[in-house]
C-alpha positions in Angstrom: 88.2 96.9 72.2 91.0 94.7 73.5 92.2 94.9 77.1 95.8 95.8 77.4 98.0 93.5 79.4 99.3 95.1 82.6 102.8 96.5 82.2 105.1 94.7 84.6 108.4 96.2 85.3 110.8 96.3 88.3 111.0 99.6 90.0 113.2 100.6 93.0 111.0 100.8 96.2 112.9 103.9 97.1 111.4 105.6 94.0 107.8 104.7 94.7 105.5 107.6 95.8 102.8 106.9 98.5 99.2 108.0 98.0 98.5 107.8 101.7 100.1 109.3 104.8 100.2 106.4 107.2 100.5 102.6 107.6 100.1 100.4 110.7 103.6 99.6 111.8 102.3 96.5 113.6 100.9 95.4 110.2 104.3 96.0 108.5 106.1 94.0 111.2 103.7 91.1 110.6 104.4 91.1 106.9 108.2 91.2 107.6 107.8 88.1 109.8 106.0 86.3 107.1 108.6 87.3 104.5 111.5 86.0 106.7 109.8 82.6 107.0 110.1 82.1 103.2 113.1 80.4 101.6 114.9 81.9 98.6 112.7 80.2 96.0 109.5 81.1 97.8 110.6 84.7 98.1 111.1 84.9 94.3 107.7 83.4 93.7 106.1 85.8 96.2 107.7 88.8 94.5 106.5 87.6 91.1 103.0 87.1 92.3 102.6 90.4 94.2 102.9 93.3 91.8 102.4 96.8 93.2 99.7 98.7 91.4 100.8 102.2 90.5 99.5 105.2 88.6 102.1 107.0 86.5 102.1 110.6 87.5 104.0 113.8 86.7 107.7 113.3 85.8 106.7 109.6 85.2 106.9 108.8 88.9 105.1 105.7 90.1 102.4 106.5 92.7 101.4 103.4 94.7 97.6 102.9 95.0 97.7 99.7 97.1 100.2 97.5 99.0 101.8 100.3 101.0 102.3 98.0 103.9 103.9 95.3 101.8 106.2 97.8 100.1 107.4 99.2 103.4 107.9 95.6 104.8 110.0 94.5 101.8 112.0 97.7 101.9 112.8 97.2 105.6 113.8 93.6 104.8 116.4 94.9 102.3 114.5 94.2 99.0 115.5 96.9 96.5 113.1 96.4 93.6 109.5 95.3 93.2 107.4 94.6 90.1 104.7 97.2 89.5 101.7 97.1 87.3 100.7 100.5 85.9 96.9 100.8 86.1 96.7 104.3 84.6 99.2 106.6 82.8 98.5 110.2 83.9 102.1 111.5 83.6 101.0 114.2 81.1 98.8 115.9 83.6 99.8 118.9 85.7 100.2 118.0 89.4 96.9 119.7 90.5 94.9 117.9 87.8 96.7 114.6 88.6 95.6 114.8 92.3 92.1 115.8 91.3 91.8 112.7 89.1 93.3 110.4 91.8 90.9 111.9 94.4 87.9 111.1 92.2 89.1 107.6 91.4 89.8 106.9 95.2 93.5 106.4 94.4 94.6 108.7 97.2 93.8 108.9 100.9 95.4 112.1 102.3 94.4 111.6 106.0 96.9 111.8 108.8 97.3 109.6 111.9 94.6 111.7 113.6 92.2 111.0 110.8 92.4 114.6 109.6 92.4 115.3 105.9 95.5 117.1 104.7 96.7 118.9 101.6 98.1 116.6 98.8 101.4 118.4 99.2 101.7 116.9 102.7 101.8 113.4 101.4 105.1 111.7 102.1 107.5 111.5 99.2 108.8 108.0 100.0 107.6 104.7 101.4 110.1 105.3 104.3 108.3 108.5 105.3 105.0 106.8 106.0 103.9 107.6 109.6 102.4 105.0 112.0 98.7 104.9 112.7 98.1 102.3 115.5 94.4 102.2 114.6 95.2 101.0 111.1 97.1 98.1 112.7 94.1 97.4 114.9 91.7 97.5 111.9 94.0 95.0 110.0 94.1 92.6 113.0 90.3 93.0 113.4 89.7 91.9 109.8 92.0 88.9 110.2 90.1 87.9 113.4 86.8 88.0 111.5 85.5 91.3 112.7 84.7 92.4 109.2 85.0 91.0 105.7 87.6 91.9 103.1 86.0 94.4 100.8 86.8 96.0 97.4 86.1 99.5 98.7 89.3 101.5 98.4 91.0 102.2 101.7 88.3 100.2 103.5 90.6 99.4 106.4 91.3 103.1 106.9 87.5 103.7 107.2 87.4 101.0 109.9 90.5 102.6 111.6 88.7 105.9 111.7 85.7 104.3 113.3 87.8 102.6 115.9 89.8 105.8 116.6 86.5 107.5 117.5 85.5 104.8 120.0 88.7 103.4 121.6 91.4 105.4 123.4 94.8 105.4 121.7 96.5 104.5 125.0 94.6 101.2 125.1 95.8 100.3 121.6 99.4 101.1 122.5 99.5 99.5 125.9 97.1 96.6 125.7 96.5 95.6 122.1 94.6 92.4 123.0 92.1 94.4 125.1 91.8 97.0 122.3 91.1 94.1 119.8 88.4 92.7 122.1 86.7 96.1 122.3 87.1 96.5 118.5 85.4 93.1 118.0 82.5 94.2 120.1 82.2 97.5 118.3 82.4 95.7 114.9 79.3 93.6 115.7 77.3 96.7 116.7 74.8 98.5 114.6 76.9 101.6 114.9 79.4 100.0 112.4 76.7 99.2 109.9 77.8 101.8 107.5 81.3 100.4 107.1 82.5 98.2 104.2 82.6 94.5 105.0 80.3 94.8 108.0 79.1 91.3 109.0 76.0 92.3 111.0 75.2 92.5 114.6 76.1 89.7 117.0 73.3 87.4 118.0 71.6 87.7 121.4 
């Protein structure tokens, strides 16, 4: 059986449907900074190399299964279209069946900024409508700082965000991000974080 080549096509970012409720706005801002540092040629190369994986859902809408932060950052920078690669075509399914499949395949993460699971109908309809979860930003920064390893587990950084949410006060994240990151690094090295994807083990000593 031959593997089909991924279907690459430009789609307006405004038409993309999220499969999660939040992003870390701090993470989005970081991606915007990086994008602005590129010249025109580098921007074209970047867009060609960073396809947005989607699942084709009811009414042939493209549901984003990764790169929500990048999509939001590009949209805020005025980019109109992105290349998508369709990883599954489920457009023939009824909406309920579609979400059931996505749930079982870990293609959807319907948790709000408090870490509470919500109904699929509560998912935002556009990339613009994604809410801010400061703990998702903290988890992203923690990974970049070496607090845990990048992992193929779907939505792994949200699992870390939820762990951090239970152990660090939101006020600290909002008012002293550096102190929150220091605390997060300490937590990441503890045995309490051992169940999380990408855990690097306890600190020595």
